[in-house]
C-alpha positions as CSV (number, residue, x, y, z in Angstrom):
1,M,0.0,-0.3,0.0
2,N,1.5,3.5,-0.5
3,I,2.4,5.1,2.9
4,L,0.3,8.2,1.7
5,K,-2.6,6.6,1.1
6,A,-2.2,4.4,4.6
7,L,-1.5,7.8,6.4
8,L,-5.0,9.8,4.7
9,M,-6.6,6.2,5.9
10,G,-5.4,6.8,9.2
11,L,-6.2,10.6,9.2
12,V,-9.6,9.5,8.2
13,Q,-10.4,7.0,11.0
14,G,-9.1,9.1,13.8
15,I,-11.2,12.0,12.6
16,T,-14.4,10.2,11.8
17,E,-14.1,7.5,14.7
18,F,-15.0,9.6,17.2
19,L,-16.7,12.6,15.3
20,P,-20.5,11.1,14.7
21,V,-19.9,11.4,10.7
22,S,-19.1,7.4,10.4
23,S,-15.5,6.1,10.4
24,S,-16.1,3.3,8.2
25,G,-18.6,5.0,5.5
26,H,-15.8,7.4,5.4
27,L,-13.4,4.6,4.6
28,A,-15.8,2.9,2.1
29,I,-15.9,6.1,-0.1
30,F,-12.1,6.5,-0.1
31,R,-11.8,3.0,-1.1
32,Q,-14.0,3.0,-4.1
33,V,-12.8,7.0,-4.8
34,F,-9.0,5.8,-5.0
35,K,-9.8,2.3,-6.0
36,L,-7.7,0.9,-3.3
37,E,-7.3,-2.8,-2.8
38,L,-5.6,-4.6,0.5
39,D,-4.3,-7.7,0.6
40,S,-5.0,-8.9,3.7
41,G,-8.4,-8.2,3.5
42,N,-9.5,-6.0,6.4
43,Y,-6.4,-6.3,7.9
44,F,-5.5,-2.9,8.1
45,D,-9.1,-1.8,9.3
46,V,-8.0,-4.3,12.3
47,L,-5.4,-2.2,12.9
48,L,-7.1,1.3,12.6
49,H,-9.7,0.4,15.0
50,M,-7.0,-0.6,17.1
51,G,-5.4,2.7,16.7
52,T,-8.6,4.7,17.9
53,L,-9.2,2.2,20.5
54,A,-5.6,3.3,22.1
55,A,-7.4,6.9,22.2
56,V,-10.1,6.0,24.0
57,I,-8.2,3.9,26.5
58,V,-6.1,7.0,27.0
59,V,-8.7,9.7,27.3
60,F,-11.0,7.1,29.8
61,R,-8.1,5.8,31.6
62,E,-9.6,6.6,35.2
63,D,-12.8,5.3,34.4
64,I,-11.4,2.3,32.9
65,G,-9.3,1.8,35.5
66,G,-11.8,2.0,38.2
67,M,-14.2,-0.5,36.2
68,L,-11.4,-3.3,36.2
69,R,-10.9,-2.5,39.9
70,E,-14.4,-3.3,40.7
71,F,-15.0,-5.9,38.2
72,W,-12.4,-7.7,39.8
73,G,-14.2,-6.6,43.3
74,M,-17.3,-8.0,41.9
75,I,-15.6,-11.2,41.6
76,M,-14.2,-11.4,45.0
77,T,-17.7,-10.4,46.3
78,V,-19.7,-13.1,44.4
79,F,-17.0,-15.7,45.4
80,A,-17.7,-14.6,49.2
81,N,-21.3,-14.8,48.8
82,F,-21.0,-18.1,47.5
83,L,-18.8,-19.2,50.6
84,I,-22.1,-17.6,52.8
85,F,-24.3,-19.6,50.7
86,I,-22.4,-23.1,52.0
87,K,-22.3,-22.2,55.4
88,R,-26.0,-21.1,55.8
89,K,-27.0,-24.4,53.8
90,K,-24.8,-26.0,57.0
91,G,-27.2,-24.1,59.6
92,D,-24.4,-21.3,60.2
93,N,-26.7,-18.0,59.3
94,R,-24.4,-15.6,61.4
95,Y,-23.0,-14.5,57.7
96,T,-25.6,-12.2,55.3
97,Y,-24.7,-12.0,51.8
98,F,-22.6,-8.8,50.3
99,K,-24.4,-6.8,47.8
100,V,-22.6,-7.0,44.2
101,I,-23.2,-4.0,42.6
102,N,-22.3,-1.4,45.1
103,S,-21.3,1.4,42.8
104,S,-21.3,3.0,39.8
105,Y,-18.3,1.6,38.2
106,R,-19.7,-1.8,39.2
107,K,-23.1,-1.3,37.5
108,L,-21.5,0.2,34.8
109,V,-19.7,-2.8,34.3
110,I,-22.7,-4.5,34.0
111,M,-24.3,-2.3,32.0
112,V,-21.2,-2.6,29.5
113,L,-21.7,-6.7,29.3
114,I,-25.1,-6.1,28.7
115,S,-24.6,-3.9,26.0
116,T,-21.5,-6.0,24.5
117,I,-24.6,-9.3,23.8
118,P,-26.7,-8.1,21.2
119,T,-24.0,-6.0,19.6
120,G,-22.3,-9.4,19.4
121,I,-25.1,-11.2,17.9
122,L,-25.9,-8.5,15.6
123,G,-22.4,-8.5,14.5
124,I,-22.1,-11.9,13.9
125,V,-25.3,-12.2,12.0
126,G,-25.0,-9.2,9.7
127,N,-21.0,-9.5,8.7
128,E,-21.6,-11.0,5.6
129,L,-24.4,-7.8,5.0
130,V,-21.5,-5.6,6.6
131,G,-19.3,-6.9,4.1
132,M,-21.5,-6.4,0.8
133,A,-22.7,-2.9,1.7
134,S,-19.2,-1.8,2.1
135,G,-18.8,-2.1,-1.3
136,K,-22.0,-0.9,-2.4
137,L,-21.3,3.2,-2.2
138,W,-25.2,4.0,-2.7
139,I,-26.2,1.8,0.4
140,V,-23.3,4.0,2.0
141,G,-25.0,7.1,1.2
142,I,-28.3,5.9,2.6
143,C,-26.7,4.9,5.6
144,L,-25.0,8.3,6.3
145,I,-28.3,10.2,5.3
146,L,-29.7,8.1,8.1
147,T,-27.0,9.3,10.2
148,A,-28.0,12.7,9.5
149,G,-31.6,12.1,10.4
150,L,-30.4,10.8,14.0
151,L,-28.3,13.4,14.4
152,F,-31.3,16.2,13.4
153,L,-33.3,14.3,16.2
154,A,-30.5,14.3,18.9
155,D,-30.1,18.0,18.4
156,R,-33.8,18.8,19.0
157,H,-33.9,16.7,21.8
158,S,-34.0,18.0,25.3
159,D,-31.3,17.4,27.7
160,G,-32.0,13.9,29.6
161,T,-31.3,13.4,33.4
162,V,-30.2,9.8,34.0
163,R,-27.3,9.1,35.0
164,I,-25.5,5.5,35.7
165,K,-26.9,5.4,39.2
166,N,-30.6,5.5,37.6
167,A,-30.0,4.1,34.4
168,P,-32.4,1.1,33.7
169,Y,-30.4,-2.3,32.8
170,S,-33.1,-2.4,30.1
171,S,-31.0,1.0,28.0
172,A,-27.9,-1.2,28.0
173,F,-29.5,-3.5,26.1
174,I,-31.0,-1.0,23.8
175,M,-27.9,0.6,23.4
176,G,-26.6,-2.7,22.4
177,I,-28.3,-3.1,19.7
178,A,-28.1,0.7,18.4
179,Q,-24.0,-0.5,18.6
180,G,-24.9,-3.4,16.6
181,I,-26.7,-2.0,13.6
182,A,-24.1,0.8,13.7
183,T,-21.8,-2.1,12.1
184,M,-23.5,-1.0,8.7
185,P,-21.2,1.5,6.6
186,G,-22.4,5.1,6.8
187,L,-24.3,4.4,10.3
188,S,-22.0,6.2,12.3
189,R,-21.1,4.3,15.6
190,S,-20.9,7.2,18.0
191,G,-23.7,9.1,16.2
192,T,-26.0,6.6,16.3
193,T,-24.9,5.2,20.1
194,I,-25.0,8.9,21.9
195,S,-28.3,9.6,19.9
196,T,-29.9,6.5,21.0
197,G,-29.0,7.1,24.5
198,L,-30.0,10.8,24.7
199,M,-33.5,9.8,23.2
200,L,-33.4,7.2,26.4
201,G,-32.6,9.8,28.5
202,Y,-28.9,9.9,29.5
203,N,-27.5,13.1,30.3
204,K,-25.3,14.3,27.4
205,K,-21.8,13.7,29.1
206,L,-23.1,10.0,30.2
207,A,-24.4,9.7,26.7
208,V,-20.9,10.3,25.2
209,K,-18.9,8.5,27.5
210,Y,-21.0,5.3,27.5
211,S,-20.8,5.5,24.1
212,F,-17.2,5.5,23.6
213,I,-16.6,2.8,26.8
214,M,-19.2,0.4,25.6
215,S,-17.1,0.6,22.4
216,I,-14.3,-1.4,23.4
217,P,-15.0,-5.2,24.0
218,A,-17.1,-4.5,20.7
219,I,-14.1,-3.3,18.9
220,I,-11.8,-5.9,20.7
221,G,-13.9,-8.9,19.8
222,A,-14.2,-7.9,16.6
223,M,-10.5,-7.9,16.4
224,V,-9.7,-11.1,17.7
225,V,-11.9,-12.7,14.9
226,K,-10.3,-10.9,12.2
227,I,-6.7,-11.3,13.1
228,G,-7.8,-15.0,13.6
229,D,-8.9,-15.3,10.0
230,L,-5.5,-13.2,8.3
231,K,-3.1,-15.4,6.8
232,N,0.5,-14.8,8.5
233,E,1.5,-13.1,4.8
234,A,-0.3,-10.3,6.1
235,F,2.2,-9.8,8.8
236,G,5.4,-10.1,6.5
237,S,3.5,-7.5,3.6
238,S,4.8,-4.9,2.0
239,N,2.4,-2.6,3.2
240,L,3.5,-3.8,6.5
241,P,5.0,0.1,7.2
242,G,1.9,1.7,5.6
243,Y,0.2,-0.3,8.0
244,I,2.3,1.2,11.3
245,L,2.5,4.7,10.2
246,G,-2.0,4.4,9.5
247,T,-2.7,3.2,12.9
248,L,-0.1,5.9,14.4
249,A,-2.3,8.2,12.9
250,A,-5.3,7.2,13.6
251,F,-4.2,7.4,17.2
252,G,-2.7,10.8,17.2
253,V,-5.5,12.3,15.3
254,G,-8.3,10.1,17.1
255,L,-6.7,11.5,20.8
256,V,-7.7,15.3,19.5
257,S,-10.7,14.2,17.9
258,L,-12.1,12.8,21.3
259,K,-10.7,15.5,23.0
260,F,-12.8,17.6,20.5
261,M,-16.0,15.7,21.0
262,M,-16.1,15.6,24.8
263,K,-16.0,19.5,24.7
264,L,-18.8,19.4,22.3
265,I,-21.5,17.6,24.2
266,R,-21.3,21.4,26.3
267,S,-23.5,22.7,23.8
268,K,-25.1,19.2,22.0
269,R,-24.9,21.3,18.8
270,Y,-24.8,18.2,16.3
271,I,-27.0,20.3,13.3
272,G,-23.3,20.9,11.6
273,F,-22.5,17.1,11.7
274,A,-26.2,16.4,10.3
275,V,-26.0,18.3,7.4
276,Y,-22.4,17.1,6.5
277,C,-23.8,13.6,6.9
278,L,-26.4,14.4,4.5
279,V,-24.5,15.7,1.9
280,I,-21.5,13.2,1.8
281,G,-24.4,10.3,1.6
282,L,-25.7,12.8,-1.4
283,V,-22.3,12.7,-2.9
284,A,-21.3,8.9,-2.5
285,I,-25.0,8.3,-3.9
286,G,-24.2,10.5,-6.7
287,Y,-20.9,9.2,-7.3
288,S,-21.8,5.7,-7.6
289,L,-24.9,6.5,-10.0
290,I,-22.0,8.3,-12.2
291,T,-19.4,5.7,-12.3
292,R,-22.1,2.7,-12.6
């Protein structure tokens, strides 16, 4: 792969992954316009997402650290309750069970796990459909227009009051469905999930934070599946320098765009992104018809 093209794709991924404009849609358009073929299928996509995943971990490192600590704490609490259960079965009722979900981080862990279930199912079921859609610019264009509609609704929606402590677990399942559907190229993952969160009554800070944190297991899962399907020659490919530079570009630019997105939520003005997605979607459909 041409190193310049790899860097451009890394920049596109880093900018569009966190802004609600669909990174997959932009990458699909980029491939079609520049007639870019990769010798390892989706290998470069995995690396680009690994770069932006690293950006998410860096920005939300305190929350992720808290979640990991509390996840371990939950395991220990469940084990302690199991020992108490055994003692009570033997007639020793001096001990009472510990509450497993006793903090916001523990609840956040459970919610992310709940969200991952429908995302994973939809990802597996719709894998072939997503692959087919990536090569059809008119489908990408339609999905970008749908993203524009979601962002317009989110822009018009009033601020919610739901925080982690009072968020229903059912909302996590709905968020997972939204994330699974957003694997379609042109449907912005962040735009779809943030809009869904706002419509579920999440306050804007939680909608954005939850959107990005719940993407971590989904991205890791996709990376494991894709890497398992790769051939060894991908690692020894002449494209390797481009892969590395593109991934680094995705990470660096991703950090900047994610921090920008966190500042943007204070105003919750998505109308500009909605207009942008609408225009790009129409252009993609037009380009598809012209080059057919």
